[in-house]
N, C-alpha and C positions, 0 to 999 in steps of 0.2 A: 314484526319480525327481529330476531338481533344477527349484532353480527360482531366482530373481533375483529381487529385493523394490530398488525406489525409492521416494524420492517428492521432491517439492521443492528440495532439499539445505538442507533446512533436519537431519535429523537426528534430527525424529519420530518418525515415521509409518513406517516404515520396520525399523528395528527389531526394534518393537512382532511385526510383518509376519513379523519371521526366525525372534524368540520365536514365534510362535504356530504356527508351523509346523514348526518344531524340536521342538515339543509333541507336537503330534503325529503325527509321529513318520518325519516326513519329512527322509530323512538328510544330501541338500544344499543347503542354504540359504545363500545369498551378500548379498547385502549394497552395490549397490554406490556405488561409491564415492563425492561428490560429485552423487549422485543425476540428475533431472531432466535438472537445470541443467548439468551438468558433462557430460554426453551429449549432451547439444542443441547445449553450446557450445565442442564439440569435433568438431558438421560432422555429427558419428554421424544416421545415415538414420531421423525421428523418421515417423509418419502420425496425420492425424487421426481424432476423434471416440473415444470411450472401448472400443472393441476388444467391446463390449457385443454389436454384428453378426456379427461374426465368429465373433467362439466360438458366437450364437444357430447360423449353420451351416455349423458342424461338429459339433453335437450334443455329447451327454456320450461325454466318453471318459476313457480310462485303469482305472487295477486298482486305488491306493492304498487301502493296506490302513490304520486309522489307529492308533497305535499310540502311546495316550499315557506320554508319558517323567516318572514322575510325579516322581520324582527331581529334578525340573527345580526345582520347586513348593516354595513351604514356606507351609503354612495358619497362619491367628490363632493356632490352641491351640500354635503349634510359636512361633511368635513370642513369643509369650506366657512359653514356656518360658525362652526367652533375658532375655529381660524379666526376669526371675522370679529366674533363677540366677544368669546372666550367659556357661550356658553349654550347653552340653545336651549330656549325655555329658563333661564334662570337659574339652570344646573349645576354644579361641578360638573363638567366632562374632560376626563384627562383622553392625549393621545400620547398612545404604548407606540417607540419604536422598538424594533424586536431587531434590528439587525447591531452585527460588532457595532462596537464603540469607533473606529477609525471610521468608520464609514457615515455612522450616523455623524460624526462633525465635519464630514466632509473632502477630512483629507485625501481619504479610497476614493473611488466611487468602478468597480469592475463592468458595470452589467450599465449600465445610465449616463444619458448623454451631459446630466447634472446633478455633483454634489451638494450633499449637505441634506437637511432635514425638515420636517412640517415645521413652520416657527410653534416653541409652545409646547413641541414634543417632550415627551422625557425617556431617558434607551436604558430598556430593560434586555443585555444581552440572550434570544432563547436559547444559546448551549445551559445558559446554567441554570436550566431546569431542571438538567441533571446527574448524575454521579459519573466518577471515570468509570463506574461497573456498568453504567450506559442507563438503570435503575434511573426514578425518579424521586424528587426530591420528595421525603413526606412531608406531607397538607400544612404539617406546622412550621416546617423551617421553609415550606413557598408561602407563606401568611407574611415574615418575618422579612424575606426578602426586598416584595412589595406593603409593605405596613408602610412606606410612603403615598398611597392611591387606596387607603382606610380614606371613607366618609365620602371619596367619589359618585356617584351617583350616575355616570355613565362613564364607559371606558373603552377607551376605541383603538385597540392595536391594528400593526400593521408592518412592513418589512420593507422587501424589496418590491416580492410580488405576488405578493397574500400567504404563499406555501407555510416560510419556517417561524409567520406569527400567527399560525394557526400552534402550532406551541408553549405559547405564552398562552393563545388561546386556554388552553389546554390549563397551562399550571394554575392562573388566575379562575378558574374556575374548578378545578382539586382544593386550590387553598381558600375558597370561600366567593370572590365574586363575582356571583354571580350576571351580576350589568355585564360585563365585558361583554363587546361586539368585536366585530373584523371586516372591518376596508378594502377586500379582498381586492379592490388597484390596487394599494398602496403607493410606492414611492414612484412607480416607471409609470403610474399614472398621475400621481401628483405632479412630477413633473414636465410628464408629456405639456402644459399647459402654464400658456406663456405670460400667463398673467397672471398667476402663482404665489407669494412670497417663496425664497427659501429661506434658513438659515444655515450658520455652520459657527465650526467649533462647539465646546460644550453647554449652553446653557442652566 
């Protein structure tokens, strides 16, 4: 099977759907560049409603079998190992914090009880992957944006709760960094452990 996912053009939600469907084992998943705004702006056909009525009329369809791609994720224990040792199995592993710089630095924290970031993480704000028109930067521009990550054996991305980090994950894949993985629990999970170290400021 295959799927094309889209959002309002912000680039926030569609990458999470792209990641989730891929994690569940759907092999062909694409994100509509520019989202619904680009589609409708190009004069392409749209229909009113949510699609719920049409789906209900069709009834259950398909024969998709879930095959979890467990290597797509990294859990708290694996991230803790990176923080404690700097790498897993002697490899260079880089943590990427996808939140806004002020949240990364710990200056503000609107959602979680602890402000800051995972020690050693570098900050790449997910919103800078798309241009003003809502379209994704081309792969060469994304590659330049992530140039400091060249040579990393693995890249683990996180955000506040595992949603917007998927935008960085998609951008990294588009740029050719196929070794990027998601820490789904992200900052909300990390800071829920009192024993976990927390960094603040711009490392």
